[in-house]
Every structure is written in C-alpha cells, then in structure tokens.
C-alpha positions in Angstrom: -6.9 -2.0 -22.5 -3.7 -0.9 -24.2 -0.8 -1.8 -22.1 2.9 -1.1 -22.6 5.1 -3.3 -20.3 8.9 -3.1 -20.1 10.9 -5.5 -18.0 7.9 -7.2 -16.4 9.3 -10.0 -14.3 7.2 -13.0 -13.1 6.3 -13.3 -9.4 9.6 -13.7 -7.6 10.0 -16.3 -4.8 12.9 -15.1 -2.6 15.1 -17.8 -1.3 16.2 -15.8 1.7 13.0 -16.5 3.6 13.6 -20.2 2.9 17.0 -19.9 4.4 15.7 -18.0 7.4 13.0 -20.6 8.0 14.9 -23.9 7.6 14.5 -24.4 3.8 10.8 -23.7 3.2 9.9 -21.3 0.4 8.3 -17.9 0.8 8.4 -14.7 -1.1 10.3 -11.6 0.1 7.5 -9.1 -0.3 5.8 -6.7 2.0 2.9 -8.7 3.4 -0.5 -8.6 2.1 -2.0 -5.8 0.3 -1.9 -2.7 2.3 -4.6 -3.3 4.7 -6.2 -0.1 5.1 -6.2 3.5 4.9 -8.0 6.0 6.8 -8.6 9.4 5.5 -11.5 11.7 6.3 -12.7 11.9 2.7 -16.3 12.3 1.9 -17.9 11.7 -1.5 -16.1 10.8 -4.8 -14.8 13.8 -6.7 -16.3 12.3 -9.8 -19.4 10.2 -10.3 -17.6 7.5 -12.4 -17.3 5.0 -9.6 -17.4 1.2 -9.4 -20.8 -0.3 -8.8 -21.4 -3.3 -6.6 -22.9 -5.9 -9.0 -22.3 -9.5 -10.0 -19.2 -10.1 -12.1 -21.1 -11.0 -15.3 -23.4 -8.0 -15.4 -22.7 -4.6 -16.9 -23.5 -2.9 -13.7 -20.2 -4.3 -12.3 -18.6 -1.2 -13.5 -18.1 2.4 -12.4 -21.6 3.2 -11.2 -22.5 6.4 -13.0 -22.0 7.2 -16.6 -19.3 9.8 -17.4 -20.5 13.3 -17.3 -21.2 14.9 -20.7 -17.9 16.0 -22.1 -17.4 19.8 -22.2 -17.6 21.4 -25.7 -13.8 21.9 -25.5 -11.5 19.6 -23.6 -7.9 20.8 -23.0 -5.1 18.2 -23.0 -1.4 18.1 -23.6 1.3 15.5 -22.8 0.4 11.9 -22.4 -3.0 12.4 -24.0 -4.2 12.1 -27.6 -7.6 12.2 -29.2 -8.2 8.6 -28.3 -5.8 7.6 -25.5 -4.8 8.7 -22.0 -1.4 7.2 -20.9 -0.8 6.6 -17.2 2.4 5.2 -15.8 3.5 2.7 -13.1 7.2 3.0 -12.0 7.0 -0.3 -10.1 9.3 -2.9 -8.5 8.7 -6.0 -10.6 12.1 -7.8 -10.1 13.4 -6.5 -6.7 12.6 -7.4 -3.1 8.9 -6.5 -3.3 8.2 -8.0 -6.8 5.7 -10.5 -5.7 3.6 -7.9 -3.9 3.9 -5.3 -6.6 3.2 -7.7 -9.5 -0.2 -8.5 -7.9 -0.9 -4.8 -7.4 -0.1 -4.1 -11.0 -2.5 -6.9 -12.0 -5.2 -5.3 -9.8 -4.7 -2.0 -11.7 -4.8 -3.8 -15.0 -8.2 -5.3 -14.2 -9.6 -2.0 -13.0 -8.6 -0.1 -16.1 -9.9 -2.9 -18.3 -13.3 -2.4 -16.6 -13.1 1.3 -17.1 -12.2 1.0 -20.8 -15.2 -1.3 -21.4 -17.4 1.5 -20.0 -16.0 4.0 -22.4 -12.7 5.0 -20.7 -12.2 8.6 -19.5 -13.4 11.5 -21.5 -14.1 9.1 -24.4 -10.5 7.9 -24.4 -9.0 4.5 -23.7 -6.7 4.4 -20.7 -3.3 3.0 -21.6 -1.2 1.6 -18.7 2.6 2.1 -19.2 4.5 -0.2 -16.8 8.3 0.0 -16.2 10.3 -2.0 -13.7 12.3 0.0 -11.2 13.8 -3.2 -9.6 13.6 -1.2 -6.3 16.6 0.7 -7.5 16.7 4.5 -7.3 18.8 5.1 -10.4 16.5 2.8 -12.4 13.5 4.6 -11.0 14.9 7.9 -12.1 15.7 6.6 -15.6 12.1 5.3 -15.9 10.8 8.7 -14.8 12.8 10.4 -17.5 11.3 8.0 -20.1 7.8 8.7 -19.0 8.0 12.5 -18.3 8.5 13.4 -22.0 6.4 16.3 -23.2 4.5 14.7 -26.1 1.9 11.9 -26.6 4.5 9.3 -25.6 4.7 10.6 -22.1 2.3 9.9 -19.3 -0.3 12.2 -17.6 -0.2 10.6 -14.2 1.9 8.1 -12.3 -0.6 5.7 -10.8 2.2 4.0 -8.8 5.6 4.9 -7.7 7.2 2.1 -5.7 9.5 3.0 -2.8 10.0 5.8 -0.3 13.6 6.9 -1.4 12.6 6.3 -5.0 9.6 8.6 -4.9 11.5 11.1 -2.8 14.1 11.3 -5.5 11.4 12.5 -8.0 9.5 15.1 -6.0 11.2 18.1 -7.6 10.7 16.7 -11.1 7.1 16.0 -10.3 6.6 19.6 -9.4 8.5 20.9 -12.4 6.4 18.7 -14.7 3.0 19.2 -13.1 2.8 15.4 -12.7 1.1 13.5 -9.9 2.4 10.2 -8.4 0.6 7.7 -6.2 3.4 6.3 -4.0 3.5 2.6 -2.9 4.9 3.8 0.4 3.3 5.2 3.5 6.0 7.6 4.5 4.6 10.4 6.8 6.4 13.0 4.8 4.1 12.8 1.8 1.4 14.8 3.7 3.9 17.7 4.2 3.1 20.3 1.5 6.8 21.2 1.3 7.7 17.7 0.3 4.6 15.9 -1.1 2.6 18.6 -3.0 2.5 16.3 -6.1 2.4 13.0 -4.2 -1.0 11.5 -3.9 -0.6 9.5 -0.7 -3.4 7.1 0.3 -4.1 5.4 3.6 -2.5 5.9 7.0 1.3 6.5 7.3 3.9 4.2 8.7 4.1 6.5 11.8 0.3 6.4 12.5 0.1 2.7 11.7 2.8 2.0 14.4 0.9 4.1 17.0 -2.2 2.1 16.4 -0.5 -1.3 16.3 1.5 -0.7 19.5 -1.6 0.5 21.3 -3.7 -2.4 20.1 -1.0 -4.9 21.3 -0.5 -3.1 24.6 -4.2 -3.1 25.4 -4.9 -6.6 24.2 -2.0 -8.3 25.9 -1.5 -6.1 28.9 2.0 -5.1 27.9 4.3 -3.0 30.0 7.5 -3.3 27.9 8.3 -3.0 24.2 11.2 -3.6 21.8 11.5 -1.6 18.6 13.5 -2.9 15.6 13.7 -1.3 12.2 15.6 -0.7 9.0 17.3 2.7 8.5 15.6 5.3 6.3 12.2 6.7 5.6 10.4 3.4 5.8 12.1 1.8 8.8 12.6 4.9 11.0 9.2 6.5 10.2 7.7 3.3 11.6 10.1 3.2 14.5 9.3 6.8 15.5 5.6 6.1 15.5 6.2 3.1 17.9 8.2 5.4 20.1 5.5 8.0 20.2 2.9 5.4 21.1 5.2 4.0 23.8 5.6 7.4 25.4 1.9 8.1 25.2 1.0 4.8 26.8 3.7 4.7 29.4 5.5 1.6 27.9 9.1 1.0 28.8 11.4 0.6 25.7 13.7 -2.3 26.8 15.4 -2.5 23.4 15.7 0.4 21.0 16.8 -1.0 17.6 15.7 1.9 15.4 17.8 1.7 12.3 19.7 -1.3 13.7 18.9 -3.7 10.8 21.9 -3.8 8.5 23.7 -6.5 6.6 22.7 -10.2 6.4 23.4 -11.4 9.9 20.7 -10.6 12.4 22.1 -12.6 15.3 23.1 -9.6 17.4 19.5 -8.3 17.2 18.1 -11.7 18.2 20.5 -11.8 21.2 19.4 -8.3 22.3 15.7 -9.2 22.1 16.1 -12.4 24.0 18.1 -10.7 26.7 15.5 -7.8 26.9 12.5 -10.1 27.2 9.9 -7.5 26.0 6.2 -8.0 26.2 5.7 -6.9 22.6 8.0 -6.3 19.6 7.3 -3.8 16.9 9.3 -4.2 13.6 9.7 -2.3 10.4 11.6 -4.3 7.9 11.2 -6.8 5.0 9.6 -10.3 5.4 13.0 -12.0 4.9 14.7 -10.1 7.7 11.6 -10.4 9.9 11.6 -14.2 9.4 15.2 -14.4 10.5 14.8 -12.3 13.6 11.4 -13.6 14.6 12.4 -17.3 14.0 15.6 -16.9 15.9 14.0 -15.2 18.9 11.2 -17.7 19.2 13.7 -20.6 18.9 15.5 -19.1 21.9 12.4 -18.9 24.0 11.1 -15.4 23.5 7.3 -15.5 23.9 6.5 -11.8 23.1 3.6 -10.7 21.0 4.9 -9.3 17.6 3.6 -7.0 14.9 5.0 -4.4 12.6 4.3 -2.1 9.7 2.5 -3.8 6.9 5.4 -4.6 4.6 7.2 -6.4 7.4 5.0 -9.5 7.1 4.1 -11.7 4.1 1.2 -14.3 4.3 3.5 -16.6 2.3 5.5 -17.1 5.5 2.6 -19.4 6.5 4.1 -21.8 3.9 7.2 -22.1 6.2 8.1 -23.8 9.5 7.2 -20.5 11.2 3.5 -21.0 10.6 2.6 -22.2 14.1 4.7 -19.5 15.8 3.1 -16.8 13.6 -0.4 -18.0 14.6 0.6 -17.9 18.3 2.6 -14.6 18.4 1.9 -12.4 15.4 -0.8 -9.8 14.7 -0.8 -8.4 11.1 -1.2 -4.6 10.7 -2.4 -2.9 7.6 -4.2 -0.1 5.8 -7.3 -1.6 4.2 -10.0 -4.2 4.5 -8.7 -7.5 3.1 -10.3 -9.9 0.7 -13.8 -10.8 1.8 -13.4 -9.2 5.3 -16.4 -7.0 4.7 -19.4 -6.9 2.4 -18.9 -3.4 1.0 -19.6 -2.2 -2.5 -15.9 -1.9 -3.1 -15.1 -5.4 -1.9 -17.7 -6.9 -4.0 -16.4 -5.0 -7.0 -12.8 -6.3 -6.5 -13.9 -9.9 -6.0 -16.3 -9.9 -8.9 -13.9 -8.2 -11.4 -11.0 -10.4 -10.4 -13.1 -13.5 -10.8 -14.4 -12.3 -14.1 -11.2 -11.2 -15.7 -8.5 -13.2 -13.9 -10.3 -16.4 -12.7 -7.1 -18.4 -12.3 -5.0 -15.7 -10.5 -3.5 -16.8 -7.2 -5.6 -15.9 -4.2 -4.2 -12.7 -2.6 -5.3 -9.6 -0.7 -2.8 -7.5 -2.7 -5.1 -6.8 -5.7 -7.0 -4.5 -3.4 -4.2 -2.0 -3.3 -4.1 -2.0 -7.1 -7.8 -1.2 -7.1 -7.3 1.6 -4.6 -4.5 3.2 -6.7 -6.6 3.0 -9.9 -9.8 4.2 -8.2 -7.9 7.3 -6.9 -6.4 8.1 -10.3 -9.8 7.4 -12.0 -11.8 9.8 -9.8 -9.2 12.6 -10.2 -9.1 12.1 -13.9 -12.9 12.2 -14.1 -13.0 15.4 -12.1 -10.4 17.0 -14.4 -12.4 15.9 -17.5 -15.6 17.3 -16.0 -13.8 20.6 -15.6 -12.7 20.5 -19.2 -9.0 20.2 -18.6 -7.0 17.0 -18.7 -3.7 18.6 -19.1 -1.1 17.7 -16.5 -1.8 21.1 -14.8 -5.5 20.5 -15.0 -5.2 17.1 -13.4 -3.1 18.6 -10.6 -5.7 21.2 -9.9 -8.4 18.5 -9.8 -6.4 16.6 -7.3 -6.1 19.5 -4.9 -9.9 19.5 -4.3 -10.6 15.8 -4.8 -12.5 13.6 -2.4 -12.0 9.9 -3.0 -14.6 7.3 -2.2 -13.1 3.9 -1.8 -16.6 2.2 -1.5 -15.7 0.6 1.9 -12.3 -0.9 0.9 -10.6 1.8 3.0 -11.4 5.0 4.7 -12.1 7.8 2.2 -9.5 10.3 1.3 -9.0 14.0 0.6 -6.0 16.3 0.5 -7.8 19.7 1.1 -6.9 22.0 4.0 -4.6 21.4 6.9 -2.8 18.0 6.8 -3.5 17.6 10.5 -7.2 17.6 9.7 -7.1 15.2 6.7 -4.4 12.7 7.4 -5.7 9.2 7.8 -5.7 7.9 11.4 -7.4 4.5 11.0 -5.7 1.2 10.3 -6.7 -2.5 10.5 -5.5 -5.3 12.7 -5.7 -9.0 11.8 -5.1 -12.2 13.7 -2.9 -14.7 11.9 -4.4 -18.2 11.7 -2.3 -20.7 9.7 -5.1 -23.3 9.9 -7.3 -21.3 7.4 -4.5 -20.4 5.0 -5.1 -21.8 1.5 -1.7 -21.7 -0.4 -3.1 -23.2 -3.6 -6.3 -21.2 -3.9 -7.3 -18.9 -6.7 -9.5 -15.9 -6.6 -12.3 -18.1 -7.8 -12.2 -20.3 -4.7 -14.9 -19.2 -2.2 -12.9 -20.6 0.7 -9.6 -18.9 -0.2 -7.7 -17.2 2.6 -4.4 -15.6 3.4 -4.8 -16.7 7.0 -5.8 -13.2 8.2 -8.9 -12.6 10.4 -10.0 -9.1 11.2 -9.9 -8.3 14.9 -10.0 -4.5 14.8 -10.6 -1.9 12.1 -11.0 0.7 11.0 -9.2 1.4 14.3 -7.6 4.6 15.6 -6.1 4.4 19.1 -5.9 7.3 21.6 -2.3 8.0 20.6 -3.1 8.4 16.9 -6.2 10.4 17.6 -4.3 12.8 19.8 -1.3 13.1 17.5 -0.7 16.5 15.9 0.8 16.4 12.5 3.4 19.1 12.0 5.6 17.3 9.5 7.2 13.9 8.9 7.8 11.7 12.0 11.2 11.0 10.5 13.5 13.1 8.3 16.7 11.6 7.0 19.8 13.6 8.1 
C-alpha cells in the first residue's frame, strides 16, 4: 500500500496519569477502541467485504470480487488512473495519540489487505496521514493541504480526529463535496444541517450516556447520580445524555458538574463528589483527568460505581495503582465489540489480519476502530465505483444511500431517511478485571486481554429507545 505520512509520532505515554496515580505510567488516551456502534443498517452497499478466513489464506480478504468496472469511470480530484488517495487528519502527538496511532495502524492493515485484492476500481488505495496534534488550527491547515483540486488531493477523509476540529471543517467539506469519518461521537453529526458530509459511525456520546447510566442504575440499584464533564461538544454532549437518563429513570442528581472540569487541579470536584456521596458517577473527560478525580474520590472513601463515555477511560490505567479500585468500581462503556469478545466474521477478520501483517503489535482493542473506519470508506467507494462515478460528488451520492455491514464488529449503519429512524441506539458495557490484563501481550498472544469482559451488548436501555432525535443533545453557545 502506498502511504504518505507527515509528522507521525510514536505512541505517546502521558506522564499526567502517572502523576495522578502516584507515579505509575499510563497513556492519556481515550480508552479502548470505541466499543460499539449501533445503527440500523442492513446489508453492505457494495459486495467487496471482508471474509472470515484464516490469516494465511487468500479468503481472508474482502469476500466478493469487485464488480466489473463500468465501461467509463468518472473521477476527478485525489484519483488517478492507478491510485485513489484517502486522508487521515489524525491526532498523532496530542492527548489521544496512543489511541489514534493504533487506529491508524488498523486502517493501514485493512487497506493493505484491500490492495492485495486489487484495490478499488483497479486502483491502489494510498493512505495520506497528517498529524493534527489535537489542535484546531493544525487540523485546518492539514485540511487545506489535502483538499486541493488535483491528483495530490484526497477523495475522502477516512478519519477526522476531534469534535471541534471536525466541526471547523463542515462548511469546507460541503463546499468541496468531501466526506469525513469523524473520530468523535458528537450527536450533532446526525443533524443534516450540521453533518451532511460527516460520516458518523456508532452511537453518540448522548445515547451512550443514556445506556450507561441506565445499566448502572439497574445493576447497582442506584437512586442518586453525580455527573462530571469537560466543557464543549464532547463533554457536554455526554453530560446531557446522562441528565436525560436521570430524568427518565427518576434518579436524583446530587452533583451537577457539567462542564466543570477546567484547569489542572481537580480537588474542588473531588470535594464535591465526596460530600454528595452519589450511588453512581458518570464522567466525560480524558483518562488523565478521570484518574485524578476517581483516584482522589476513592482515596477519600467514596464507594460509588463509576462509568463514562468511552474516551474517559484507558485500559492502560490498569498499569497503575488504580487497578484494584477500577476492578471494584468501574464499568467500561463503548461502541463496538472488543477484541475476541465475539466470534463474528468481522472479529475473525481483524484478528487474523493483524496477526498476519503486524504480529508484534501491542495487544489492543483500538485496531477495531481503524477497521470500522476503513470498512465504511471501502464500502462507500465500492458503491461509487459500481455506479461508474468516483468523483468526490459521486462518492457523496453513494454515501447518501449506503448501508454498511460491519460483519458483527458493531451494529450496521445507514444514513438514509429520518435521523431519528437510523441513529444508532446500541452500545456495549464491559466489566473491568485487572486480574486478566496482559500489559506485555502482542496481537499474536491467544491469551491477550485489555481487562475488559463483556457484560451487556449490543445494549439499548429504555431511555435510549424512547429518545426522539430532533438535533444535537448539546449545542455550543
């Protein structure tokens, strides 16, 4: 596979978690690979899908051969006679670098597999990777570099890291007829007025919070809840979902910390939580900040059950002094099935291809998200090729009627019709068990584990099922 990489940083271990946890090392990244999506999609929009075969056999590739190419295939920017360029505007050196680097590696493996099978429309897929460092101006500069209207541009953004970052490009995406798959689960992407060119996959932060709060409330007989979040589309979208669930379930909010996380000292929040003594705590933040608040609260005697939107937690926290407390008090929420947690065609594909092409890669669930992004783009590109038009406009048209088959990795996805009918309402819940965590494992180790054990999923609680989508759960003022 041709690959152009600019500013690709190595996996970043963030020292802040260590400081929060008494000197142990952990990476500041959004937890494991998004653990699940849930969209009522049906069949794949194109037949070129991954087959479930052993890693060393040719059938371990997209199942069906590409459809016969039309007599005339239209194409424009980002496409040549032998290459299709797709872009990743990804955080490779910022706070989510460890997560995103593994997602990028998952995409690389998938496209290598596709190219071995003949690529798309007889063309090799070239992955163009730029580092946005989780910085909006850098993200915009990268976009300008990849939007150019010639062969050196890209025809599709297969990842756009960050909610505010992606939001800053929505007008340009529309102007350029470009699509972007966001590495963000903001509920606004399903709003046609905001996300018409944004290819959101999996459940939203808002829906995820509804499901997580309801699962905790039912499982632990909770009557009270505390809600703590960052400000902005990520934090407050999650907080709003938790509040909607609390209202629907009759939970008393004993501490409302929506948007309260700011600066480096979280002592005031810890003090409020300990004083409030909630039965459950729902958080939407980064792993570093979560570690400080969780660790400080547990140290002061709070014995609540905790969870939060997927990026709040990192399995690498099991390398710290918080491991036992996390086993006792934390439930991981996510958007997909995690590594080895089911025996689906998609799961077998991920495992076999990673073992075949990256046998020494560190064991992680995060590669699954990379496969989901690439599967989405691949099926849309194949549908456009089958229609004889892989121009940016032709790919946009193919997206509007696409039905993505994730082969059991996550609920299938579509974007046709009323968003209230097609938004994903299923998520996944995992018990955290530090005793099975294997910090030194590679993807080739049969007993590798990130310490997550599936306890529910695909799961949609009553609040999420009854929710009527009329727009984003949170809109920045």
